[in-house]
Each structure stands twice: as structure tokens, then as C-alpha cells.
C-alpha positions as CSV (number, residue, x, y, z in Angstrom):
1,X,-14.1,-4.4,1.9
2,X,-17.3,-6.5,1.9
3,X,-19.0,-7.3,5.1
4,X,-18.4,-10.7,6.5
5,X,-21.3,-13.1,6.5
6,X,-20.1,-15.0,9.5
7,X,-21.2,-14.2,13.0
8,X,-19.2,-11.4,14.5
9,X,-18.0,-11.4,18.1
10,X,-18.7,-8.5,20.5
11,X,-15.9,-7.8,22.9
12,X,-16.3,-6.2,26.3
13,X,-13.4,-5.2,28.5
14,X,-13.3,-5.6,32.3
15,X,-10.8,-5.1,35.0
16,X,-11.3,-8.7,36.2
17,X,-12.7,-10.9,33.5
18,X,-14.5,-10.4,30.2
19,X,-17.3,-12.3,28.5
20,X,-17.4,-13.3,24.8
21,X,-20.8,-12.6,23.2
22,X,-22.3,-13.0,19.8
23,X,-24.2,-10.0,18.5
24,X,-27.7,-11.2,17.6
25,X,-27.5,-9.4,14.2
26,X,-24.1,-10.7,13.4
27,X,-22.6,-7.1,13.2
28,X,-19.7,-5.8,15.3
29,X,-20.4,-3.0,17.6
30,X,-19.2,0.4,16.4
31,X,-17.6,1.3,19.8
32,X,-14.8,-0.8,21.2
33,X,-13.1,0.3,24.4
34,X,-9.4,0.6,25.1
35,X,-7.9,-1.8,22.4
36,X,-4.6,-2.1,24.3
37,X,-6.5,-3.5,27.3
38,X,-8.9,-5.9,25.9
39,X,-8.6,-9.3,27.7
40,X,-11.0,-11.9,26.3
41,X,-12.3,-14.8,28.4
42,X,-13.7,-17.8,26.7
43,X,-17.3,-18.7,27.9
44,X,-16.4,-22.4,27.7
45,X,-13.3,-22.0,29.9
46,X,-13.3,-19.1,32.4
47,X,-9.7,-19.8,33.3
48,X,-8.4,-19.5,29.7
49,X,-7.6,-16.0,28.5
50,X,-6.5,-14.7,25.2
51,X,-5.8,-11.3,23.8
52,X,-7.2,-9.6,20.7
53,X,-3.8,-10.1,19.0
54,X,-4.5,-13.8,19.0
55,X,-7.6,-13.4,16.8
56,X,-7.3,-14.1,13.1
57,X,-6.6,-11.1,10.8
58,X,-9.9,-11.5,9.0
59,X,-11.8,-11.0,12.2
60,X,-9.6,-8.1,13.4
61,X,-10.1,-6.3,10.1
62,X,-13.8,-6.8,10.4
63,X,-13.7,-5.0,13.7
64,X,-11.1,-2.3,12.8
65,X,-12.8,-1.1,9.6
66,X,-15.8,0.1,11.7
67,X,-13.6,2.4,13.9
68,X,-12.6,6.0,13.3
69,X,-9.3,7.0,11.7
70,X,-8.1,8.5,15.0
71,X,-8.8,5.4,17.0
72,X,-7.0,3.2,14.4
73,X,-4.0,5.5,14.3
74,X,-3.7,5.1,18.1
75,X,-4.1,1.3,17.7
76,X,-1.0,1.2,15.5
77,X,1.1,1.8,18.5
78,X,-0.3,-1.2,20.4
79,X,1.9,-3.8,18.6
80,X,4.0,-4.4,15.5
81,X,1.5,-6.8,14.1
82,X,-1.4,-4.3,14.5
83,X,0.8,-1.6,13.0
84,X,1.6,-3.8,10.0
85,X,-2.1,-4.8,9.6
86,X,-3.5,-1.3,9.8
87,X,-0.8,0.2,7.5
88,X,-1.6,-2.1,4.6
89,X,-2.6,-0.2,1.5
90,X,-5.5,-2.5,1.0
91,X,-6.9,-1.8,4.5
92,X,-6.4,2.0,4.1
93,X,-8.3,1.9,0.8
94,X,-11.1,-0.3,2.2
95,X,-11.5,2.0,5.2
96,X,-11.6,5.1,2.9
97,X,-14.2,3.5,0.7
98,X,-16.4,2.7,3.7
99,X,-16.0,6.3,5.0
100,X,-16.7,7.8,1.6
101,X,-20.0,6.0,1.4
102,X,-21.0,6.8,4.9
103,X,-24.6,8.1,5.1
104,X,-23.8,10.7,7.7
105,X,-22.4,13.1,5.0
106,X,-20.6,16.2,6.3
107,X,-19.7,19.2,4.2
108,X,-17.0,21.7,5.2
109,X,-17.9,25.1,3.8
110,X,-14.9,27.5,3.7
111,X,-15.7,31.2,3.6
112,X,-13.9,34.3,2.5
113,X,-11.1,35.9,4.6
114,X,-13.5,38.5,6.1
115,X,-15.6,35.9,7.8
116,X,-14.7,35.4,11.5
117,X,-15.6,31.7,11.0
118,X,-13.2,30.4,8.3
119,X,-15.3,27.3,7.8
120,X,-18.5,25.7,8.9
121,X,-19.2,22.0,9.2
122,X,-22.7,20.7,8.6
123,X,-24.3,17.3,8.6
124,X,-26.4,17.2,5.5
125,X,-29.1,15.1,7.2
126,X,-29.4,17.8,9.8
127,X,-28.3,21.0,8.0
128,X,-29.3,23.4,10.7
129,X,-27.2,21.8,13.4
130,X,-23.7,23.3,13.2
131,X,-20.8,21.0,14.3
132,X,-18.7,23.1,16.6
133,X,-15.0,22.1,17.2
134,X,-15.4,19.4,14.7
135,X,-11.9,19.7,13.2
136,X,-9.0,22.0,13.9
137,X,-7.3,24.0,11.2
138,X,-3.5,23.3,10.8
139,X,-1.2,25.5,12.8
140,X,-0.3,28.7,11.0
141,X,3.5,29.0,10.9
142,X,3.3,32.6,9.8
143,X,1.0,34.6,12.2
144,X,0.7,37.6,9.7
145,X,-1.6,35.4,7.6
146,X,-5.0,34.9,9.3
147,X,-7.0,33.2,6.6
148,X,-6.8,29.8,4.9
149,X,-7.4,29.2,1.2
150,X,-8.2,25.7,0.1
151,X,-6.5,24.4,-3.0
152,X,-8.2,21.1,-3.2
153,X,-9.2,17.9,-1.4
154,X,-9.2,14.2,-2.2
155,X,-9.3,11.0,-0.2
156,X,-9.8,12.8,3.1
157,X,-6.7,15.1,2.6
158,X,-7.0,18.8,2.2
159,X,-4.4,21.0,0.5
160,X,-4.5,24.6,1.6
161,X,-2.3,27.7,1.6
162,X,-1.7,30.7,3.8
163,X,-0.9,33.9,1.9
164,X,1.3,33.2,-1.1
165,X,4.0,30.9,0.2
166,X,3.0,28.4,2.9
167,X,1.2,25.2,1.6
168,X,-0.1,22.5,3.8
169,X,-1.4,19.0,3.1
170,X,-3.4,17.9,6.1
171,X,-5.6,15.1,7.3
172,X,-8.3,16.6,9.5
173,X,-9.4,13.2,10.9
174,X,-5.8,12.5,12.2
175,X,-4.9,16.1,12.9
176,X,-1.8,15.4,10.8
177,X,-0.2,18.2,8.9
178,X,2.6,18.3,6.3
179,X,4.2,21.7,5.4
180,X,5.5,21.6,1.9
181,X,9.0,23.0,1.2
182,X,9.2,26.4,-0.6
183,X,8.5,26.4,-4.3
184,X,10.4,28.4,-6.9
185,X,9.4,31.9,-8.0
186,X,10.2,33.4,-11.4
187,X,13.0,35.9,-11.7
188,X,11.6,37.4,-14.9
189,X,11.2,41.2,-15.1
190,X,7.5,41.1,-15.9
191,X,4.4,43.2,-15.2
192,X,2.5,40.5,-13.5
193,X,2.7,36.8,-12.4
194,X,-0.3,34.5,-12.3
195,X,0.1,31.3,-10.2
196,X,-2.4,28.5,-10.1
197,X,-2.2,25.4,-7.8
198,X,-4.2,22.2,-8.0
199,X,-4.1,19.1,-5.8
200,X,-4.8,15.5,-6.9
201,X,-4.1,11.8,-6.5
202,X,-2.2,9.5,-8.9
203,X,-3.6,6.0,-8.5
204,X,-0.9,4.5,-10.7
205,X,1.9,5.4,-8.2
206,X,-0.3,5.9,-5.1
207,X,1.0,9.4,-4.8
208,X,-0.5,12.8,-3.9
209,X,0.7,15.7,-6.0
210,X,0.4,19.5,-6.1
211,X,0.7,21.0,-9.6
212,X,1.8,24.6,-10.0
213,X,1.1,26.6,-13.1
214,X,2.9,30.0,-13.6
215,X,2.0,32.5,-16.3
216,X,3.4,35.9,-17.2
217,X,0.7,38.4,-18.1
218,X,0.9,41.8,-19.9
219,X,0.6,45.3,-18.4
220,X,-3.0,46.0,-19.5
221,X,-4.5,42.5,-19.6
222,X,-4.9,39.4,-17.6
223,X,-4.2,37.2,-20.6
224,X,-1.1,35.1,-20.2
225,X,1.7,35.9,-22.6
226,X,4.0,33.1,-21.6
227,X,3.5,29.9,-19.5
228,X,6.6,29.0,-17.5
229,X,7.8,25.5,-16.7
230,X,5.4,23.3,-14.7
231,X,6.4,22.5,-11.1
232,X,5.1,19.5,-9.3
233,X,5.3,18.5,-5.6
234,X,5.2,14.7,-5.0
235,X,4.3,13.6,-1.5
236,X,6.1,10.3,-1.9
237,X,9.3,12.1,-2.9
238,X,8.8,15.0,-0.5
239,X,10.1,17.6,-3.0
240,X,9.2,19.9,-5.9
241,X,10.4,19.1,-9.4
242,X,10.2,20.9,-12.8
243,X,8.9,18.8,-15.7
244,X,9.5,19.2,-19.4
245,X,5.8,19.2,-20.4
246,X,4.5,22.6,-21.2
247,X,1.1,24.1,-20.8
248,X,-0.7,24.6,-24.1
249,X,0.7,28.0,-25.3
250,X,-2.5,29.1,-27.2
251,X,-4.5,29.0,-23.9
252,X,-4.3,32.6,-22.6
253,X,-6.7,32.3,-19.6
254,X,-7.8,29.5,-17.4
255,X,-10.5,29.2,-14.7
256,X,-9.5,27.0,-11.7
257,X,-12.1,28.4,-9.3
258,X,-14.3,25.4,-8.9
259,X,-16.0,25.7,-5.6
260,X,-16.6,22.0,-4.9
261,X,-13.4,20.0,-4.4
262,X,-13.9,16.8,-6.4
263,X,-11.2,17.1,-9.0
264,X,-8.3,14.7,-9.3
265,X,-10.1,11.5,-8.4
266,X,-9.5,9.7,-11.6
267,X,-5.8,10.7,-11.8
268,X,-6.5,13.9,-13.8
269,X,-6.8,17.6,-13.0
270,X,-9.0,19.9,-15.1
271,X,-9.2,23.6,-16.0
272,X,-11.6,25.6,-18.2
273,X,-9.5,27.3,-20.9
274,X,-9.8,30.3,-23.1
275,X,-7.8,30.5,-26.4
276,X,-6.7,33.7,-28.0
277,X,-9.6,36.1,-28.6
278,X,-12.3,33.8,-27.1
279,X,-15.0,35.3,-25.0
280,X,-16.1,32.0,-23.5
281,X,-14.2,28.9,-22.5
282,X,-14.7,26.2,-25.1
283,X,-12.1,23.6,-24.0
284,X,-11.1,21.7,-20.9
285,X,-7.4,21.4,-20.2
286,X,-6.7,18.0,-18.6
287,X,-3.5,17.0,-16.9
288,X,-2.6,13.3,-16.4
289,X,-0.9,13.0,-13.0
290,X,0.6,9.7,-13.9
291,X,2.2,10.5,-17.3
292,X,2.4,14.3,-16.4
293,X,1.1,15.3,-19.8
294,X,-1.6,17.7,-21.0
295,X,-4.5,17.2,-23.4
296,X,-7.5,19.2,-24.5
297,X,-11.1,18.1,-24.4
298,X,-13.7,20.1,-26.3
299,X,-17.1,21.1,-24.8
300,X,-20.3,20.1,-26.4
301,X,-21.2,22.6,-29.2
302,X,-24.4,23.7,-27.5
303,X,-22.7,25.0,-24.3
304,X,-19.8,26.9,-25.8
305,X,-21.3,30.4,-25.7
306,X,-23.2,32.6,-23.3
307,X,-23.2,30.0,-20.5
308,X,-21.8,29.7,-17.0
309,X,-20.0,26.3,-16.9
310,X,-18.7,24.5,-13.9
311,X,-16.6,21.3,-14.0
312,X,-17.2,18.4,-11.7
313,X,-17.4,14.7,-11.3
314,X,-20.7,12.9,-11.4
315,X,-21.1,9.1,-11.0
316,X,-17.2,9.0,-11.2
317,X,-17.3,10.6,-14.7
318,X,-16.2,14.1,-15.9
319,X,-19.2,16.4,-16.2
320,X,-20.1,20.0,-16.8
321,X,-22.9,21.9,-15.1
322,X,-24.0,24.5,-17.6
323,X,-26.2,27.4,-16.5
324,X,-28.4,29.5,-18.8
325,X,-29.3,32.5,-16.8
326,X,-32.9,32.5,-15.4
327,X,-33.7,29.5,-17.6
328,X,-32.2,26.2,-16.6
329,X,-29.2,24.1,-15.5
330,X,-28.0,21.4,-18.0
331,X,-25.7,18.6,-16.8
332,X,-23.5,17.0,-19.4
333,X,-21.7,13.8,-18.6
334,X,-18.7,12.4,-20.6
335,X,-19.4,8.7,-21.0
336,X,-15.9,7.9,-22.4
337,X,-13.2,10.0,-20.8
338,X,-11.4,12.2,-23.3
339,X,-13.8,11.5,-26.2
340,X,-15.7,14.8,-27.0
341,X,-18.3,12.8,-29.0
342,X,-19.3,11.0,-25.9
343,X,-20.9,14.0,-24.1
344,X,-24.5,13.2,-23.1
345,X,-27.0,15.6,-21.5
346,X,-28.2,13.8,-18.4
347,X,-30.2,16.4,-16.4
348,X,-32.1,19.6,-17.0
349,X,-33.0,21.5,-13.8
350,X,-35.1,24.7,-13.5
351,X,-33.7,27.3,-11.1
352,X,-35.3,27.1,-7.7
353,X,-35.5,30.9,-7.3
354,X,-34.6,34.0,-9.2
355,X,-31.0,34.6,-8.3
356,X,-29.0,31.3,-8.7
357,X,-25.4,30.3,-9.3
358,X,-23.9,26.8,-9.9
359,X,-21.3,25.4,-7.5
360,X,-20.9,21.7,-8.5
361,X,-21.5,18.2,-7.3
362,X,-20.7,16.2,-4.2
363,X,-19.2,12.7,-4.1
364,X,-22.8,11.5,-3.4
365,X,-23.9,12.8,-6.8
366,X,-25.9,15.7,-5.3
367,X,-26.0,19.2,-6.8
368,X,-24.8,22.3,-5.0
369,X,-26.4,25.5,-6.1
370,X,-26.6,29.0,-4.6
371,X,-30.1,30.3,-4.6
372,X,-30.9,33.8,-3.2
373,X,-28.0,33.7,-0.7
374,X,-28.6,30.1,0.4
375,X,-26.5,27.0,-0.4
376,X,-28.9,24.4,-1.7
377,X,-28.1,20.7,-1.8
378,X,-30.3,19.0,-4.3
379,X,-30.7,15.2,-4.7
380,X,-32.1,14.7,-8.2
381,X,-32.7,10.9,-7.7
382,X,-35.0,11.6,-4.7
383,X,-36.2,15.0,-6.0
384,X,-35.3,16.5,-2.6
385,X,-33.5,19.6,-1.6
386,X,-32.1,20.9,1.7
387,X,-30.9,24.4,2.3
388,X,-27.7,25.1,4.2
389,X,-28.6,28.5,5.7
390,X,-26.3,31.5,6.3
391,X,-23.5,30.3,4.0
392,X,-23.7,32.6,1.1
393,X,-24.0,36.0,2.7
394,X,-22.6,38.6,0.2
395,X,-20.0,39.9,2.6
396,X,-18.5,36.5,3.2
397,X,-19.2,34.3,0.2
398,X,-18.3,30.7,-0.4
399,X,-14.8,29.9,-1.5
400,X,-14.5,26.1,-1.3
401,X,-16.8,23.2,-0.3
402,X,-15.1,20.1,0.9
403,X,-16.8,16.8,1.6
404,X,-15.3,15.5,4.9
405,X,-14.1,11.9,4.6
406,X,-12.5,9.8,7.4
407,X,-9.1,8.8,6.2
408,X,-6.1,6.8,7.3
409,X,-3.8,8.3,4.6
410,X,-0.8,9.6,6.5
411,X,0.7,12.8,5.2
412,X,4.1,12.9,7.0
413,X,6.7,10.7,5.3
414,X,9.0,10.4,8.4
415,X,8.2,7.6,10.9
416,X,9.1,9.7,13.9
417,X,6.3,12.1,13.1
418,X,3.7,9.4,13.6
419,X,5.3,8.6,16.9
420,X,5.3,12.2,17.9
421,X,1.7,12.6,16.9
422,X,0.7,9.6,19.1
423,X,2.5,11.1,22.1
424,X,0.4,14.3,21.9
425,X,-3.0,12.6,21.7
């Protein structure tokens, strides 16, 4: 949503009367007190009172979009008209866009299960100031599992799992959690089962989906002998469904361990794939969340061997960070999605120190690299780097990095769950 060019009114609540002032810069104040108790008194007529509900929607939206997701969720209970206004898909997307481009960038770094702190929140502008009690993890329904494993994150929602069975989709800014129903498990008499989950957003149907890949492996190898039917959870439907589309059978190994959660933003999920007998991944397996179909995208020829390759999204396009040990990082961008001939080398970076490892890219087009045990955030446009200390200790490691985004996307389909959430706040 674009900023209004007209003067914006600042509202101040009072127990007796309120004044109506224009902000000298024409910008609404970020903090607005008690929306349910905001009487407004006209300067021209002290006896005439009106409520915020009497203001035009355009002005209300200009005020609301500057507030936090939690404040706005509480405002939905004020009146039916406000609930309708704040529930509009266009407003939710505008608020999300504003939040995604907020300069006060916060990264949530999730560690391994041995770390007593399961995640650390850091403001990138002040990396050494840890945010304590910033968000709460979802309640664990099975106490025997003590660690959280992040599957993916998009539009302010985080999909995570406890152990091998309990999956959550949660919105940290609303403290709202959806526990998914159980998924199916194969009954095959096999030596080993390999399960991969990915989380993404389908913009065509405005739906969030969890994709489950299941492969059967042999007794002496991790190579998949047989891919089972794909199972997909749809948040709109609230259920798991099997689809007829099959995973490419010649792909015997996949890598889905991307540390930075940026996949799924264009309606596609991606894995690095190994075909039979390959030593290095040479292809990207893409899944279209709308059509629920697979396709393969070949790597550039020059990065197919003896490289460490990490998938990501840079400038809203599919990209690969390719690492040549102790030499350089190359960043390849796919200008036209799905067209292998459109790969373009956009960046070449020298390693900062001796021992480095690529993680990926943030939504703000910054590089995330581990250097000598530190997590380095590098802005290539400004040629600046900041070090997030104490994140990459060997005994803990970094499992997932999530960029925190304020979001109004509600994860619980039932209306009574929103009412119950409001009662507890």
C-alpha cells in the first residue's frame, strides 16, 4: 500500500475530551492508544464527538497499516466493520509487504537440539544485542520431544516439527498455532524410509501447503530405490491429500537442507537432485504448488562438479550460491524462471577468512556465510558485513535461519479459535 499524500490526523485519547491535531510531517504516529476507547473531539466544535469508526476507510487503513500484527488482531474484536476491514486479503498483503521491507530486520537463528537456547533473535542493525523473550515457541503437545526442527518459513509463518510426527504452522507475531493432523506412513517392509517435508505458499489459490516426499532406500545405501506417492497438506482444506504426480524416478538422492528459509515465495519449491551414479547434484527439482507438478532445471555447466551449491532467492529470482573451496563464491541468477540458458553470473566474492561455508540469502538480498565459526551477514551493494557472534559453535551449529516478518496471516481455519486467542491476550 502506498503512503497517502494527504495530511494525516494524529489521535490522542483522554478520559474527558480529546483533541484533533495534524502531524506537522503529515505522517501518522506509530503508537495509537486503546483503539476501542478513542473518542475524538472536533477542534471547531468541542461539544461534537465522533468515534474512529466514523472515519473513512482510507484514513483508517492509513492508520492501521502502521500498527503491529498483534495490535491489529485485537482491533478485529472492536466491531464488525473493523473486523471486515482488517480481514481483507488486500490489507493483509499490504501490511505484509510493509513489514517485509521494514528496515529493522530481525533474523531468528535456530540451533541444533543440544543447544539450551533453541533459537536466538538478533536485530541486524545491532547484531550484538540479543532480543530476549521476543517470541514464544509453540506449545509442545508431546513432552518427550524437547527440540524444534524448522521445515520452512514464508510470509511470517513458520512450519516446524517435533520429533517425527507433530507438525505445526505458527505465526509468531500473533502467537497463533495450528497443529496439523497426522500424515500417513508407509506399510512397506523395507530397510529404511526417507521423509522430506517442505513448506510454501501458492499465490494462485492463496493457500499454504506442506509437501511430503517419501522414499524407500536400500540396506547398504542412502540412495532411494522407490519414491512413494506425494502427500500434500492444504491449510485452506485443513487436510492431507495424496496426488497422482510422481517424483522423478531417476533422482536417487535429494538435498533439502537449505539453511535460510526463503523457498516457496514464487509458488515453487526446490531441491538439489542427484541422478543414478552422479557424484554431484546437477539438476534442480522444482515443484509447482499450483499445478502440483514437477519439473527439472539444469545447473550452469561450470558449477556442476566439485562445488558446494546452495539454492536461494535473490531479487525475487531463483539463484545458486556456488562455493569453490578456499577460492571464491559465485552467485548465479536465473533471469527467466525455468530456462536453463538464462543463468547469469551476478557476483563473485572472495572468502572472508580461511574456513567458510555458504548458507544462502535473506529477503533483503544479503549473503549469509559462516566464517571461522561466525555467521556473517554481507551486503554486497554497500560492501558491508556484520558478524552475528556465537551462532556457529561446533557443538551447536546452525540448522535454520528465518527472517522474522510481522504477519496478519491467520493459521487457524475455525473462527472460534480467533475468539479464544483474543480472550487469552
